[in-house]
Structure formats: structure tokens, C-alpha cells
C-alpha positions in Angstrom: -11.6 28.6 24.0 -8.8 27.3 22.6 -5.6 25.5 24.1 -2.8 28.1 23.8 -0.3 25.2 23.0 -2.3 23.0 20.4 -5.1 25.0 19.6 -8.0 22.3 20.3 -11.0 23.7 21.5 -11.0 23.3 25.5 -13.9 23.1 28.0 -15.1 25.6 30.9 -12.8 28.0 29.6 -9.9 26.7 30.4 -6.2 27.8 28.8 -5.3 24.7 28.4 -6.6 21.6 26.7 -6.2 18.1 29.4 -3.7 16.4 27.2 -1.5 19.9 27.2 -1.9 20.5 30.4 -0.7 16.7 31.6 2.3 16.8 29.7 3.5 20.5 31.3 2.5 19.0 34.6 5.1 15.7 33.7 8.0 18.1 32.7 7.7 21.4 34.8 9.5 24.4 33.7 11.5 27.3 36.0 9.8 30.6 36.5 12.1 32.5 35.3 12.1 30.5 31.6 10.3 32.3 29.1 8.0 30.2 27.0 7.0 31.2 23.2 4.2 29.6 22.2 3.0 28.5 18.6 1.6 30.9 16.8 -2.0 29.4 15.5 -2.4 31.3 12.5 0.8 30.5 11.4 0.3 26.3 11.7 -3.3 26.7 10.3 -2.1 28.5 7.0 0.8 25.7 6.9 -2.0 23.3 6.9 -3.9 24.5 4.4 -1.3 25.4 2.4 -1.2 21.8 1.1 -3.5 21.1 -1.7 -6.8 19.5 -0.9 -8.3 16.7 -3.4 -11.7 16.7 -3.4 -13.7 13.1 -2.8 -14.4 11.2 -6.3 -17.7 10.8 -7.4 -19.4 7.2 -7.1 -19.0 7.0 -11.6 -15.3 8.3 -10.9 -14.3 5.4 -8.4 -16.3 2.6 -10.5 -14.4 4.1 -13.7 -11.3 3.7 -11.4 -11.9 0.2 -9.9 -13.0 -0.8 -13.9 -9.7 0.4 -15.2 -7.7 -1.8 -12.6 -10.2 -4.5 -12.8 -8.9 -4.5 -16.8 -5.3 -3.8 -15.2 -5.2 -7.1 -13.4 -6.6 -9.4 -15.8 -4.1 -8.3 -18.6 -1.6 -9.6 -15.8 -3.3 -12.8 -15.2 -3.3 -13.5 -18.9 0.3 -12.5 -19.3 1.3 -15.2 -16.3 -1.2 -17.7 -17.3 0.4 -17.4 -21.3 4.3 -17.2 -19.5 3.2 -20.7 -17.4 1.3 -22.3 -20.4 4.8 -21.4 -22.6 7.3 -22.5 -19.6 4.8 -25.9 -18.8 5.1 -26.5 -22.5 8.9 -26.0 -22.7 9.6 -28.0 -20.0 7.4 -31.1 -21.1 8.9 -31.1 -24.6 12.4 -31.3 -23.4 11.5 -34.1 -21.2 10.4 -36.2 -24.0 13.2 -37.5 -25.9 12.9 -37.7 -30.3 13.0 -41.8 -29.8 9.6 -41.5 -27.8 7.6 -39.1 -29.7 8.4 -42.2 -32.9 5.9 -44.5 -33.9 6.6 -47.9 -32.8 9.3 -47.2 -30.6 7.9 -46.6 -27.2 9.0 -49.9 -26.1 12.8 -51.5 -26.1 13.1 -55.1 -27.0 16.1 -56.1 -25.2 17.3 -59.9 -26.3 18.4 -61.6 -23.2 21.5 -63.9 -23.4 22.5 -65.1 -26.9 
């Protein structure tokens, strides 16, 4: 038999499952109150209304992983290229033009004349 509140399968022909029964015992209701239990067919229809996706085949999973890997490699290569360009520009900015001329890699100052 199914629980009248949540719809789960119950044991020993019980009307409510143990979980629902514990909740109802924690919050008792007066005897003159009318309670409307949910209609399980409506709930089941609302759950089934969503379109279910089928499980992808192993070939489809492999193809999806290969696509993801190609994208990851492309992103990593782009980041490496940007890092290389930034490193080149930083190195070029720190080296002055005087340091790169031949024969001018040192300075010679005459101390006191």
C-alpha cells in the first residue's frame, strides 16, 4: 500500500509511512479540522511532464570529453601566448636602449680630475 501523504510504498498495509507518521505525531491536528490529502495522480503527472534526457552512450561521452579537452587546450595555449607576450614586453621595457648597444655594457667614470 502507498502512504496517503507522500505516496511512498508502506509495509504491513499501513496508511502512512513512518516518516510522515512521525511528522503528523509531532504536529497534531484537532479532530474537527478537515484535511485534504494531495492527489497522487496530479503529482505524478507534474513530475512526468518534464522531458527526461536519455543517458548518453559511451561514444557520445567520449566525444563530449574530447571536445572539452580541445577547448581546454585552446584556452591554455591562448593563455600561454598572452603570458609570453606580456613577459616579452616587460623584459623589453626594463632593458634600456643604451644597454643593448655593442660596447656600452659598462660605464666608465673618471674619478677626480
